[in-house]
N, C-alpha and C positions, 0 to 999 in steps of 0.2 A: 286860154280864153273862149276856145268854142265849146271846151266840153261844161265847162262853167255854167253857159248859154244855156244850152242844150241840157244840162241835167238839174239847175237851177241847184245848182252849191256855190258855196261861199269862193271867191276865188283865191285869197290866200293861201285854203285849207287845198285846193284842186291843184295848185302850182307846189307845197307841199309836197304832196302823195306823187307826182308827176316828175318831179324829183329825187323819188326813193325808188316806185313800180315801174316807172318808165308810162310815156301815154296809153297802150292798149291795158297795162296793171293797171292805171288808174279806171279809165275807162268804164272794164270788165266790174270794178270794185262800184264805181256810179251807176251803175247798171243793174248791178242784185241789189241797194238799198230802192233804186224801181220800183223792184218788182213786189206784192202783198207779201206776206212775212208768215209764217203756219202758223199754225196753231199749231204749235204742243205744252203738251201738260206731259206734268210727273206721277203717277201712278203710286200712290202712297199707301206701300207695303207693309203698312202699319195694320194697314186694317185690309186691303184686299189684294190681290195678283193680278199681274200686267194681262195675263190671261183671261181673266173675267171679269175684268175691267175693257176685252177687246169685248167679248161675248154683248156686256153689256149694252154696249153702244150700238153692235151690229143685231138686236132685239129690238132698239128706236131709229130701226134702220140709217144710220153713223155710221160714216165710210170712215175708219182708223184704221191705220199703223202702227207696226211696230216701227217708232225711231233705227237707226241701222247702229250708232256706236251703244247711244245711253239703253243702261240694260232694263231702266225702268219706263221709257220711253214710251209717247204715244203721240201720233202726229190724226188730227183731224181735219181730213181733205174739204170740210164747208163749216162757213158763220156761221157756228148757232148759236144761241145765248145758252151754254152748256154750267152757266153759277146759277144759272133759274133752273135744275132740277136736284131732284135730292140725292141723286150720289154728289157732287159736291158738297151739301148743305150735310152731307153725313161722313165728310171728310173724305171720299175717296179716292180726290185727285186737288193735284194745286196748277194751276197755268204756272211753268217756268220753261224757261229757252232750253231746246237741247243740251248748248254749252256751257249754260248754270249748273244741269246734270252731272255732264262730265266731266269738270271742275272740281264737284261734291264725292265722286265719284274716286279720282285722284287721288285724294285725303288718302285714304285707304285709313278711315277713321275703324276701331274696335269698340264691340259692345267692352264698357267702363273705363272708358278712357276717359278724361276732365278735359272738354274742347273750349276756346273763348273763341266768340265769333264777332270782334273786335267791333265794328261798321253794320248794325246786323241789319237796318233797315224796316222791311219790313219781314225780316226774316224766311222769305223763301229759302239763303242755305241752310240754314239752322234749322228747319222744319227734312230738307231732305236728309243733311246727319244723320237727325235724328232715328230717321227709317232706319238708311244704314245699323245703326248701332241697333235697333232695335229696342229704342226707350232703355237700355243700359246706359249707367255713364251717365252723362252731367255735360250738359252745351250753355256754358252764361252768353246768354246777349245783350248787347249793349248798343247804345247809340247815341250821340251828342242829339241830337231830336227823339226826345224825351215824349212826343204825344208815340212817337212811333214804338215803342213798351207795347203801347195797350193794344194796337193790332198784332203785336207777337200772340203775348195771349190769348186773344181769342181765336188764331189761325191754329195756333196750337190745340189750344181746346176742342176744336172742330179737327182737327188732326188726329184727336187723341197722342200728343205728344206731348207724355208726362218728362221728359228728360231735359224739356227748355227753363232757363229760370234765366226772366230778362232781369236788369239789373243796372241799376246807377251809375254811372261810366265817370263818376265821382267822388262815389265811395266801394272803388274796391279793393284801399285793404284790405275792410272791413270781412271780405268776404273768407271764408275756409279757404275755397279751394283754389284764392287768388295769392292767400297767402304759403299753402305750397305748391304750389306750380303746376300751369297746366302742361297737358301732354302736346296738345296741338291748339296755334291758333289761326285764328282764319283772320286776315287784313283783305275784305275786299274792299281799294280802296273808293272813295269818288277820285271821282277822274275825268274826263274830258269826255268822254263815250264815244266817241270815234267810231265805233266798232254795232255800235245799235241804232247806227239812221234809219235802217228799214224797221224797225218798232217804231222808233218814235225820229220823224222826217222834221217833226217844224226845230231840234234841238241843234242842226248846224248854224241857225240862226242865230241861237242863243247864247253856244261860244267864239269866245274872241280869240284871237294871237295868244295875247298875254298872258292864257290862262297854262300853256303850255310852258310860262317861265316859272309859273307860278305855282301848281298845283303840284309840283318834281317835289319841290320843297316842304308843301305840308303833306307829302305821302310818305315821303321822308321819316319826318317828326312821328307818324303815328306808329311807323313803324318802333322809332326808337321808342317811346311809351311801351309799348307794350313787350318790347320785348326781357326786362328784370322781370315779368312773369312768370315766363318757358321757362321750363325744367331743364335741367342738362341733359341733353340727347332727346330734348322735346324740340318739333319742327314747324316751324312757323310758316306760313303757308304766305304770300304776297298775290292777288288777284286783280287785275284790273280788266275793265270790259272797252280799252283802246286797243288803236290799234301805233299809238305814237312810241316810240323805242326812249326816247327822256321822262314820259311815266311808268318804261316797265322795266328794258335793261338798263337804263341808264340809274331810278333808283337801287336795285337788286347790285347793281356795281359799287356805289357810295355806300351801300350798308354794310357789304366784307369789306372797302375799304377801310371803315370807321371802326368793326367791330370782327376784329381776329379769334375771336371767338365762335365763327362764325361762319359754318361751311356750305354752300352750294350742292343739290341735289340734282343730277340730273332728273326729268319728271319727262324729257318733251317724246315723240313720237321718234325710234331708231335710234334711242339714247340720246336724243340732244339734251341742251340745258335745260329748257325753255318747254311748258305747253302752252302752246300755242294755236289758235282755233281761225283760220281764214278765214272770211266770209263768203270769197264764191267759190274756197271748195269744201266747206266744210255745210253749208246751207244753214250758217247758226250764227246767230250773234259775233262779230270779234270776242275774242279772249286770249291774255295773257297770264300763267301760271308758272312762279315760280318758287321754288322749294326750300326754303334754307332751316339747317341744324346745327344745335349749340352743341359746339363738342366740349 
């Protein structure tokens, strides 16, 4: 109760975390969420490399530095309106948390592959994957919110990402790419977002404990609908920005128990089963990534 009051967090969520992380671990997490988040951008390597972008910021008197882990990330130490610059309008960079960049890099996409970004949202990860692929291959981007597809088109045009193809989720069967099967599928599933409270402080008051009962079923359902479109030896990447095991490991275990044709590929640090970013240690949003292969 003292932590919930001191850090202005829902009591039910603080209790949940104290049970899992202990009092000190939970306080460290809450304290991190109260810090002002870093402004992190991703260099669009389709148009410019990171060193050139750093030099561009330097010439304009802005203090910028490389991210420690992402190969294309830049941290800006001053809160400036960088979206009103010629560099942004010309598509040299996108605002993207380092954790989100790392998840995309973990997918190890290659030029020429056929990718499906199932829950593409505004297209941040699709744009990142397009840059890694050097515009070679195809990324089919879908989302239940069809208005998001227009946003993806605008961002892709600005970024010069010509291998992103927004598509109607209800017409996947008509796509040649879907009929042949995808090399890799990204399911960046709707989740509680408990790893993002640093950037979205109001979100902690919008979520309800019932979400953590209902969301895993929705997340499992999305994976179920995507799996038939995965090629043999193809890989599905399941991602959330949640800290909750019921949305992460729990969903993966259910998929594996229902689908014997799928196997888990370790993708974590030092051979761990899953790639996880703990905000207090990584300085990023909290992320979870599981890699599943169709055998």
